[in-house]
MOPAC internal coordinates of N, CA, C and O (Angstrom, degrees):
PM7 1SCF
backbone

  N    0.0000 0     0.00 0     0.00 0    0    0    0
  C    1.4415 1     0.00 0     0.00 0    1    0    0
  C    1.5198 1   111.45 1     0.00 0    2    1    0
  O    1.2310 1   119.32 1   152.98 1    3    2    1
  N    1.3420 1   118.90 1   -27.02 1    3    2    1
  C    1.4308 1   120.10 1   177.50 1    5    3    2
  C    1.5577 1   113.08 1   -65.82 1    6    5    3
  O    1.2310 1   121.88 1   140.39 1    7    6    5
  N    1.3163 1   114.02 1   -39.61 1    7    6    5
  C    1.4532 1   118.56 1   176.84 1    9    7    6
  C    1.5437 1   112.89 1   -65.95 1   10    9    7
  O    1.2310 1   121.33 1   141.35 1   11   10    9
  N    1.2783 1   115.06 1   -38.65 1   11   10    9
  C    1.4750 1   122.60 1   177.84 1   13   11   10
  C    1.5402 1   107.46 1   -62.61 1   14   13   11
  O    1.2310 1   120.08 1   135.71 1   15   14   13
  N    1.2939 1   117.46 1   -44.29 1   15   14   13
  C    1.4294 1   119.51 1  -179.98 1   17   15   14
  C    1.5365 1   112.60 1   -66.89 1   18   17   15
  O    1.2310 1   121.78 1   135.38 1   19   18   17
  N    1.3193 1   114.21 1   -44.62 1   19   18   17
  C    1.5222 1   118.58 1   179.84 1   21   19   18
  C    1.5172 1   110.34 1   -62.49 1   22   21   19
  O    1.2310 1   118.62 1   140.18 1   23   22   21
  N    1.3188 1   120.24 1   -39.82 1   23   22   21
  C    1.4322 1   121.20 1   179.15 1   25   23   22
  C    1.5439 1   112.36 1   -69.58 1   26   25   23
  O    1.2310 1   121.31 1   146.10 1   27   26   25
  N    1.3419 1   115.10 1   -33.90 1   27   26   25
  C    1.4929 1   122.78 1   176.49 1   29   27   26
  C    1.5221 1   110.77 1   -63.75 1   30   29   27
  O    1.2310 1   120.65 1   144.23 1   31   30   29
  N    1.3394 1   116.37 1   -35.77 1   31   30   29
  C    1.4670 1   118.66 1  -178.47 1   33   31   30
  C    1.5551 1   113.61 1   -70.30 1   34   33   31
  O    1.2310 1   120.40 1   159.29 1   35   34   33
  N    1.3164 1   116.84 1   -20.71 1   35   34   33
  C    1.4539 1   121.05 1   179.77 1   37   35   34
  C    1.5180 1   112.92 1  -102.89 1   38   37   35
  O    1.2310 1   120.68 1   169.72 1   39   38   37
  N    1.3485 1   116.30 1   -10.28 1   39   38   37
  C    1.4853 1   119.31 1  -177.91 1   41   39   38
  C    1.4985 1   109.94 1  -143.21 1   42   41   39
  O    1.2310 1   120.17 1   -75.45 1   43   42   41
  N    1.3594 1   117.29 1   104.55 1   43   42   41
  C    1.4357 1   122.10 1  -172.97 1   45   43   42
  C    1.5501 1   109.78 1   -63.22 1   46   45   43
  O    1.2310 1   120.16 1   144.62 1   47   46   45
  N    1.3140 1   117.29 1   -35.38 1   47   46   45
  C    1.5063 1   119.59 1  -178.52 1   49   47   46
  C    1.6084 1   107.47 1   -65.94 1   50   49   47
  O    1.2310 1   121.08 1   139.95 1   51   50   49
  N    1.3161 1   115.55 1   -40.05 1   51   50   49
  C    1.4417 1   116.17 1   178.07 1   53   51   50
  C    1.5017 1   113.20 1   -67.85 1   54   53   51
  O    1.2310 1   121.20 1   147.49 1   55   54   53
  N    1.3285 1   115.31 1   -32.51 1   55   54   53
  C    1.4813 1   120.18 1   173.85 1   57   55   54
  C    1.4941 1   111.96 1   -58.63 1   58   57   55
  O    1.2310 1   120.21 1   132.31 1   59   58   57
  N    1.2615 1   117.21 1   -47.69 1   59   58   57
  C    1.4785 1   121.71 1  -179.33 1   61   59   58
  C    1.4967 1   111.77 1   -64.92 1   62   61   59
  O    1.2310 1   120.65 1   140.30 1   63   62   61
  N    1.3564 1   116.36 1   -39.70 1   63   62   61
  C    1.4823 1   120.25 1   179.54 1   65   63   62
  C    1.4997 1   112.27 1   -69.96 1   66   65   63
  O    1.2310 1   120.54 1   147.91 1   67   66   65
  N    1.3115 1   116.57 1   -32.09 1   67   66   65
  C    1.4637 1   120.02 1  -178.72 1   69   67   66
  C    1.5222 1   115.97 1   -83.34 1   70   69   67
  O    1.2310 1   121.93 1   176.36 1   71   70   69
  N    1.3437 1   113.91 1    -3.64 1   71   70   69
  C    1.4720 1   121.00 1  -174.91 1   73   71   70
  C    1.5177 1   112.40 1   -62.40 1   74   73   71
  O    1.2310 1   119.99 1   140.16 1   75   74   73
  N    1.3457 1   117.63 1   -39.84 1   75   74   73
  C    1.4942 1   122.13 1   178.66 1   77   75   74
  C    1.5224 1   109.89 1   -61.23 1   78   77   75
  O    1.2310 1   120.00 1   137.50 1   79   78   77
  N    1.3069 1   117.60 1   -42.50 1   79   78   77
  C    1.4656 1   121.62 1   177.41 1   81   79   78
  C    1.5064 1   109.48 1   -61.98 1   82   81   79
  O    1.2310 1   119.39 1   130.43 1   83   82   81
  N    1.2650 1   118.77 1   -49.57 1   83   82   81
  C    1.4964 1   121.00 1  -176.60 1   85   83   82
  C    1.5404 1   111.25 1   -63.38 1   86   85   83
  O    1.2310 1   121.55 1   139.76 1   87   86   85
  N    1.3094 1   114.64 1   -40.24 1   87   86   85
  C    1.4886 1   120.09 1   178.17 1   89   87   86
  C    1.4764 1   108.92 1   -63.35 1   90   89   87
  O    1.2310 1   119.71 1   138.82 1   91   90   89
  N    1.3196 1   118.16 1   -41.18 1   91   90   89
  C    1.4603 1   122.36 1   179.80 1   93   91   90
  C    1.4972 1   112.82 1   -62.08 1   94   93   91
  O    1.2310 1   120.02 1   152.64 1   95   94   93
  N    1.3362 1   117.57 1   -27.36 1   95   94   93
  C    1.4567 1   122.92 1   177.56 1   97   95   94
  C    1.5198 1   112.49 1   -66.06 1   98   97   95
  O    1.2310 1   119.77 1   161.74 1   99   98   97
  N    1.3009 1   118.04 1   -18.26 1   99   98   97
  C    1.4449 1   121.10 1   177.08 1  101   99   98
  C    1.5509 1   112.26 1   -70.32 1  102  101   99
  O    1.2310 1   120.90 1   163.84 1  103  102  101
  N    1.3776 1   115.89 1   -16.16 1  103  102  101
  C    1.4165 1   120.77 1   178.03 1  105  103  102
  C    1.5561 1   111.67 1   -95.66 1  106  105  103
  O    1.2310 1   119.83 1  -175.83 1  107  106  105
  N    1.2953 1   117.93 1     4.17 1  107  106  105
  C    1.4510 1   120.49 1   179.47 1  109  107  106
  C    1.5172 1   112.45 1   -65.99 1  110  109  107
  O    1.2310 1   121.07 1   -30.92 1  111  110  109
  N    1.3054 1   115.56 1   149.08 1  111  110  109
  C    1.4789 1   121.30 1  -177.40 1  113  111  110
  C    1.5608 1   110.29 1   -72.98 1  114  113  111
  O    1.2310 1   121.10 1   154.48 1  115  114  113
  N    1.3248 1   115.50 1   -25.52 1  115  114  113
  C    1.4849 1   119.81 1  -176.95 1  117  115  114
  C    1.5420 1   108.96 1   -87.88 1  118  117  115
  O    1.2310 1   120.71 1   -54.79 1  119  118  117
  N    1.3110 1   116.24 1   125.21 1  119  118  117
  C    1.4453 1   122.03 1  -175.24 1  121  119  118
  C    1.5448 1   109.89 1   -63.78 1  122  121  119
  O    1.2310 1   119.92 1   138.67 1  123  122  121
  N    1.3423 1   117.75 1   -41.33 1  123  122  121
  C    1.4259 1   121.51 1  -178.85 1  125  123  122
  C    1.5555 1   112.92 1   -59.99 1  126  125  123
  O    1.2310 1   120.98 1   145.98 1  127  126  125
  N    1.3451 1   115.73 1   -34.02 1  127  126  125
  C    1.4292 1   119.15 1   175.81 1  129  127  126
  C    1.5447 1   111.16 1   -66.84 1  130  129  127
  O    1.2310 1   122.26 1   138.91 1  131  130  129
  N    1.3356 1   113.27 1   -41.09 1  131  130  129
  C    1.4974 1   115.19 1   176.57 1  133  131  130
  C    1.5306 1   112.84 1   -64.05 1  134  133  131
  O    1.2310 1   120.84 1   139.09 1  135  134  133
  N    1.3387 1   116.00 1   -40.91 1  135  134  133
  C    1.4297 1   118.66 1   176.96 1  137  135  134
  C    1.5257 1   113.34 1   -63.29 1  138  137  135
  O    1.2310 1   121.34 1   143.56 1  139  138  137
  N    1.3039 1   115.03 1   -36.44 1  139  138  137
  C    1.4935 1   117.66 1   177.45 1  141  139  138
  C    1.5728 1   109.75 1   -67.19 1  142  141  139
  O    1.2310 1   121.45 1   144.52 1  143  142  141
  N    1.3261 1   114.84 1   -35.48 1  143  142  141
  C    1.4476 1   117.58 1   179.47 1  145  143  142
  C    1.5509 1   110.09 1   -65.18 1  146  145  143
  O    1.2310 1   120.96 1   142.51 1  147  146  145
  N    1.2997 1   115.77 1   -37.49 1  147  146  145
  C    1.4768 1   118.33 1   175.13 1  149  147  146
  C    1.4719 1   111.29 1   -61.74 1  150  149  147
  O    1.2310 1   120.46 1   132.32 1  151  150  149
  N    1.3104 1   116.73 1   -47.68 1  151  150  149
  C    1.4482 1   121.06 1   177.34 1  153  151  150
  C    1.5482 1   113.92 1   -59.00 1  154  153  151
  O    1.2310 1   121.70 1   137.46 1  155  154  153
  N    1.3309 1   114.36 1   -42.54 1  155  154  153
  C    1.4633 1   117.60 1  -179.47 1  157  155  154
  C    1.5197 1   110.86 1   -68.76 1  158  157  155
  O    1.2310 1   119.97 1   136.37 1  159  158  157
  N    1.3204 1   117.67 1   -43.63 1  159  158  157
  C    1.4614 1   117.33 1   177.72 1  161  159  158
  C    1.4653 1   115.58 1   -63.95 1  162  161  159
  O    1.2310 1   120.08 1   144.80 1  163  162  161
  N    1.3314 1   117.45 1   -35.20 1  163  162  161
  C    1.4096 1   120.10 1   174.40 1  165  163  162
  C    1.5683 1   112.56 1   -63.45 1  166  165  163
  O    1.2310 1   120.67 1   140.25 1  167  166  165
  N    1.3358 1   116.33 1   -39.75 1  167  166  165
  C    1.4623 1   119.59 1   179.61 1  169  167  166
  C    1.5049 1   113.62 1   -66.31 1  170  169  167
  O    1.2310 1   120.10 1   145.33 1  171  170  169
  N    1.3431 1   117.42 1   -34.67 1  171  170  169
  C    1.4533 1   120.06 1  -173.16 1  173  171  170
  C    1.5528 1   110.92 1  -101.73 1  174  173  171
  O    1.2310 1   119.71 1  -169.77 1  175  174  173
  N    1.3192 1   118.16 1    10.23 1  175  174  173
  C    1.4411 1   124.97 1  -171.83 1  177  175  174
  C    1.5438 1   112.05 1   -58.28 1  178  177  175
  O    1.2310 1   119.14 1   144.74 1  179  178  177
  N    1.3169 1   119.25 1   -35.26 1  179  178  177
  C    1.4607 1   121.17 1  -175.90 1  181  179  178
  C    1.5367 1   110.24 1   -74.30 1  182  181  179
  O    1.2310 1   118.97 1   173.57 1  183  182  181
  N    1.3408 1   119.57 1    -6.43 1  183  182  181
  C    1.4530 1   121.24 1   179.43 1  185  183  182
  C    1.5276 1   111.65 1  -112.05 1  186  185  183
  O    1.2310 1   118.76 1  -173.78 1  187  186  185
  N    1.3203 1   119.96 1     6.22 1  187  186  185
  C    1.4642 1   120.80 1  -170.49 1  189  187  186
  C    1.5126 1   108.92 1  -130.54 1  190  189  187
  O    1.2310 1   121.81 1   -22.47 1  191  190  189
  N    1.3356 1   114.13 1   157.53 1  191  190  189
  C    1.4733 1   123.71 1   173.15 1  193  191  190
  C    1.4837 1   108.64 1  -128.86 1  194  193  191
  O    1.2310 1   119.91 1   -60.54 1  195  194  193
  N    1.3425 1   117.78 1   119.46 1  195  194  193
  C    1.4744 1   121.69 1   179.20 1  197  195  194
  C    1.4879 1   114.76 1   -75.70 1  198  197  195
  O    1.2310 1   119.19 1   -41.60 1  199  198  197
  N    1.3210 1   119.14 1   138.40 1  199  198  197
  C    1.4385 1   119.08 1   170.43 1  201  199  198
  C    1.5072 1   107.57 1   -89.52 1  202  201  199
  O    1.2310 1   120.90 1   -13.47 1  203  202  201
  N    1.3194 1   115.88 1   166.53 1  203  202  201
  C    1.4705 1   119.92 1  -178.09 1  205  203  202
  C    1.5239 1   111.93 1   -57.48 1  206  205  203
  O    1.2310 1   120.14 1   133.80 1  207  206  205
  N    1.3104 1   117.34 1   -46.20 1  207  206  205
  C    1.4729 1   120.31 1  -177.71 1  209  207  206
  C    1.5227 1   110.77 1   -63.63 1  210  209  207
  O    1.2310 1   119.70 1   145.70 1  211  210  209
  N    1.3116 1   118.18 1   -34.30 1  211  210  209
  C    1.4699 1   121.24 1   177.69 1  213  211  210
  C    1.4896 1   111.99 1   -65.73 1  214  213  211
  O    1.2310 1   120.74 1   136.49 1  215  214  213
  N    1.3578 1   116.18 1   -43.51 1  215  214  213
  C    1.4479 1   122.30 1   178.67 1  217  215  214
  C    1.5083 1   111.04 1   -62.62 1  218  217  215
  O    1.2310 1   119.58 1   139.40 1  219  218  217
  N    1.3187 1   118.41 1   -40.60 1  219  218  217
  C    1.4108 1   123.25 1   178.28 1  221  219  218
  C    1.5023 1   112.90 1   -63.01 1  222  221  219
  O    1.2310 1   121.73 1   139.35 1  223  222  221
  N    1.3283 1   114.29 1   -40.65 1  223  222  221
  C    1.5336 1   121.40 1   176.51 1  225  223  222
  C    1.4810 1   108.86 1   -61.20 1  226  225  223
  O    1.2310 1   120.58 1   130.82 1  227  226  225
  N    1.3374 1   116.49 1   -49.18 1  227  226  225
  C    1.4379 1   119.92 1  -176.73 1  229  227  226
  C    1.5466 1   112.61 1   -61.85 1  230  229  227
  O    1.2310 1   121.68 1   130.99 1  231  230  229
  N    1.3287 1   114.39 1   -49.01 1  231  230  229
  C    1.5009 1   118.22 1  -178.90 1  233  231  230
  C    1.5067 1   111.80 1   -65.11 1  234  233  231
  O    1.2310 1   120.17 1   144.65 1  235  234  233
  N    1.3480 1   117.28 1   -35.35 1  235  234  233
  C    1.4588 1   119.94 1   178.68 1  237  235  234
  C    1.5305 1   110.93 1   -66.75 1  238  237  235
  O    1.2310 1   121.22 1   139.78 1  239  238  237
  N    1.2855 1   115.28 1   -40.22 1  239  238  237
  C    1.5057 1   118.65 1  -179.96 1  241  239  238
  C    1.5154 1   111.01 1   -71.19 1  242  241  239
  O    1.2310 1   119.47 1   146.73 1  243  242  241
  N    1.3563 1   118.63 1   -33.27 1  243  242  241
  C    1.4739 1   120.19 1  -178.77 1  245  243  242
  C    1.5234 1   109.40 1   -69.55 1  246  245  243
  O    1.2310 1   119.64 1   158.56 1  247  246  245
  N    1.2782 1   118.30 1   -21.44 1  247  246  245
  C    1.4954 1   119.00 1   179.86 1  249  247  246
  C    1.5449 1   111.59 1   -66.91 1  250  249  247
  O    1.2310 1   120.74 1   152.06 1  251  250  249
  N    1.2975 1   116.18 1   -27.94 1  251  250  249
  C    1.5052 1   119.16 1  -176.29 1  253  251  250
  C    1.5319 1   111.07 1   -91.53 1  254  253  251
  O    1.2310 1   118.73 1   166.88 1  255  254  253
  N    1.3583 1   120.02 1   -13.12 1  255  254  253
  C    1.4456 1   121.31 1   178.23 1  257  255  254
  C    1.5222 1   109.62 1   -69.75 1  258  257  255
  O    1.2310 1   120.51 1   -37.05 1  259  258  257
  N    1.2879 1   116.62 1   142.95 1  259  258  257
  C    1.4439 1   122.82 1  -178.88 1  261  259  258
  C    1.5429 1   109.11 1   -93.69 1  262  261  259
  O    1.2310 1   119.17 1  -130.02 1  263  262  261
  N    1.3545 1   119.19 1    49.98 1  263  262  261
  C    1.4306 1   121.94 1   175.79 1  265  263  262
  C    1.5021 1   108.44 1  -133.31 1  266  265  263
  O    1.2310 1   120.28 1     4.58 1  267  266  265
  N    1.3599 1   117.07 1  -175.42 1  267  266  265
  C    1.4435 1   117.81 1  -178.38 1  269  267  266
  C    1.5096 1   111.95 1   -75.70 1  270  269  267
  O    1.2310 1   120.65 1   -92.49 1  271  270  269
  N    1.3255 1   116.36 1    87.51 1  271  270  269
  C    1.4639 1   124.57 1  -172.45 1  273  271  270
  C    1.5101 1   112.62 1   -64.07 1  274  273  271
  O    1.2310 1   116.16 1   136.40 1  275  274  273
  N    1.3329 1   124.89 1   -43.60 1  275  274  273
  C    1.4139 1   118.37 1   179.05 1  277  275  274
  C    1.4995 1   116.76 1   -57.43 1  278  277  275
  O    1.2310 1   120.37 1   143.20 1  279  278  277
  N    1.3162 1   116.89 1   -36.80 1  279  278  277
  C    1.4576 1   122.30 1   179.90 1  281  279  278
  C    1.5617 1   108.15 1   -63.08 1  282  281  279
  O    1.2310 1   119.85 1   133.42 1  283  282  281
  N    1.3412 1   117.89 1   -46.58 1  283  282  281
  C    1.4409 1   121.81 1  -179.00 1  285  283  282
  C    1.5609 1   110.44 1   -67.64 1  286  285  283
  O    1.2310 1   120.49 1   138.70 1  287  286  285
  N    1.2915 1   116.66 1   -41.30 1  287  286  285
  C    1.4999 1   118.83 1   178.37 1  289  287  286
  C    1.5071 1   108.66 1   -61.48 1  290  289  287
  O    1.2310 1   120.15 1   133.65 1  291  290  289
  N    1.2664 1   117.33 1   -46.35 1  291  290  289
  C    1.4836 1   120.60 1   178.45 1  293  291  290
  C    1.5196 1   113.58 1   -58.51 1  294  293  291
  O    1.2310 1   121.43 1   137.65 1  295  294  293
  N    1.3367 1   114.88 1   -42.35 1  295  294  293
  C    1.5033 1   119.26 1   177.15 1  297  295  294
  C    1.5321 1   111.28 1   -63.91 1  298  297  295
  O    1.2310 1   121.28 1   135.55 1  299  298  297
  N    1.3009 1   115.17 1   -44.45 1  299  298  297
  C    1.4942 1   117.69 1   178.25 1  301  299  298
  C    1.5151 1   112.64 1   -62.84 1  302  301  299
  O    1.2310 1   121.59 1   139.29 1  303  302  301
  N    1.3470 1   114.56 1   -40.71 1  303  302  301
  C    1.4693 1   117.65 1  -178.99 1  305  303  302
  C    1.5259 1   111.91 1   -67.11 1  306  305  303
  O    1.2310 1   121.23 1   142.02 1  307  306  305
  N    1.3063 1   115.25 1   -37.98 1  307  306  305
  C    1.4757 1   120.39 1   179.52 1  309  307  306
  C    1.4846 1   109.91 1   -68.14 1  310  309  307
  O    1.2310 1   119.93 1   134.01 1  311  310  309
  N    1.3696 1   117.74 1   -45.99 1  311  310  309
  C    1.4801 1   119.89 1  -170.55 1  313  311  310
  C    1.5069 1   115.09 1   -87.43 1  314  313  311
  O    1.2310 1   119.49 1   164.55 1  315  314  313
  N    1.3003 1   118.57 1   -15.45 1  315  314  313
  C    1.4444 1   119.22 1   179.30 1  317  315  314
  C    1.5063 1   110.79 1   -96.77 1  318  317  315
  O    1.2310 1   122.29 1   -38.83 1  319  318  317
  N    1.3335 1   113.22 1   141.17 1  319  318  317
  C    1.4785 1   118.66 1   172.20 1  321  319  318
  C    1.5366 1   107.92 1   -81.51 1  322  321  319
  O    1.2310 1   121.55 1   -58.38 1  323  322  321
  N    1.3088 1   114.63 1   121.62 1  323  322  321
  C    1.4697 1   117.72 1  -173.90 1  325  323  322
  C    1.5902 1   107.64 1  -106.52 1  326  325  323
  O    1.2310 1   122.23 1   -54.47 1  327  326  325
  N    1.3212 1   113.34 1   125.53 1  327  326  325
  C    1.4309 1   118.62 1  -170.82 1  329  327  326
  C    1.5041 1   115.66 1   -72.29 1  330  329  327
  O    1.2310 1   118.95 1   157.00 1  331  330  329
  N    1.2867 1   119.61 1   -23.00 1  331  330  329
  C    1.4611 1   121.64 1  -177.50 1  333  331  330
  C    1.5282 1   108.59 1  -123.02 1  334  333  331
  O    1.2310 1   119.85 1   -55.20 1  335  334  333
  N    1.2729 1   117.89 1   124.80 1  335  334  333
  C    1.4740 1   122.06 1  -173.61 1  337  335  334
  C    1.5271 1   114.05 1   -55.26 1  338  337  335
  O    1.2310 1   120.08 1   144.26 1  339  338  337
  N    1.3703 1   117.45 1   -35.74 1  339  338  337
  C    1.4090 1   118.36 1  -177.05 1  341  339  338
  C    1.5552 1   111.29 1   -67.25 1  342  341  339
  O    1.2310 1   119.28 1   162.18 1  343  342  341
  N    1.2965 1   118.98 1   -17.82 1  343  342  341
  C    1.4755 1   121.80 1   173.73 1  345  343  342
  C    1.5015 1   109.84 1   -65.24 1  346  345  343
  O    1.2310 1   119.21 1   146.10 1  347  346  345
  N    1.2742 1   119.11 1   -33.90 1  347  346  345
  C    1.5102 1   122.53 1   176.48 1  349  347  346
  C    1.5032 1   107.89 1   -63.11 1  350  349  347
  O    1.2310 1   119.56 1   134.27 1  351  350  349
  N    1.3467 1   118.45 1   -45.73 1  351  350  349
  C    1.4471 1   123.33 1   178.04 1  353  351  350
  C    1.4854 1   109.92 1   -61.84 1  354  353  351
  O    1.2310 1   120.20 1   131.77 1  355  354  353
  N    1.3247 1   117.23 1   -48.23 1  355  354  353
  C    1.4973 1   121.97 1  -179.43 1  357  355  354
  C    1.5239 1   110.21 1   -59.09 1  358  357  355
  O    1.2310 1   120.81 1   139.99 1  359  358  357
  N    1.3292 1   116.06 1   -40.01 1  359  358  357
  C    1.4783 1   119.88 1  -176.60 1  361  359  358
  C    1.4787 1   108.00 1   -69.77 1  362  361  359
  O    1.2310 1   116.60 1   138.46 1  363  362  361
  N    1.3061 1   124.06 1   -41.54 1  363  362  361
  C    1.4172 1   123.18 1  -177.60 1  365  363  362
  C    1.5135 1   109.62 1   -74.39 1  366  365  363
  O    1.2310 1   118.11 1   150.86 1  367  366  365
  N    1.2890 1   121.21 1   -29.14 1  367  366  365
  C    1.4900 1   121.94 1   177.17 1  369  367  366
  C    1.5346 1   110.52 1   -69.21 1  370  369  367
  O    1.2310 1   119.92 1   146.97 1  371  370  369
  N    1.3278 1   117.76 1   -33.03 1  371  370  369
  C    1.4461 1   121.83 1   179.81 1  373  371  370
  C    1.5227 1   111.75 1   -70.27 1  374  373  371
  O    1.2310 1   120.75 1   145.21 1  375  374  373
  N    1.3563 1   116.18 1   -34.79 1  375  374  373
  C    1.4645 1   119.23 1  -174.00 1  377  375  374
  C    1.5368 1   111.51 1   -88.50 1  378  377  375
  O    1.2310 1   119.88 1   171.05 1  379  378  377
  N    1.2909 1   117.84 1    -8.95 1  379  378  377
  C    1.4948 1   119.44 1   179.41 1  381  379  378
  C    1.5221 1   109.75 1   -86.86 1  382  381  379
  O    1.2310 1   120.10 1   180.00 1  383  382  381

C-alpha cells in the first residue's frame, strides 16, 4: 500500500485509478490495513474524487474501527473531493 500511495502522489491519474483498491482496503479484516488505508487516502486526497459508493464503504468501515471515528470522518470529508453534493450531507449526518 505504501508503493501505491507513493505512486499516487506523483501521478494524479494513477491516484484516481488506485482509489477503488484503497477503498476496498477499508473492508480488510486486519485493523492495521484499514488504518493504513485511511492514511493513504488522506495523503492522496487532493488527487482523487470519491464516488458515492466509495464514501459509503469508507464510512461503513469506519463505524467498526475502535478509534475516534468522528475525527477521521471529518478529516476524510474535508480532504476528499466529493463528486456528489449529497455525499457531503450524508457525511455530516453520520458524524453528528
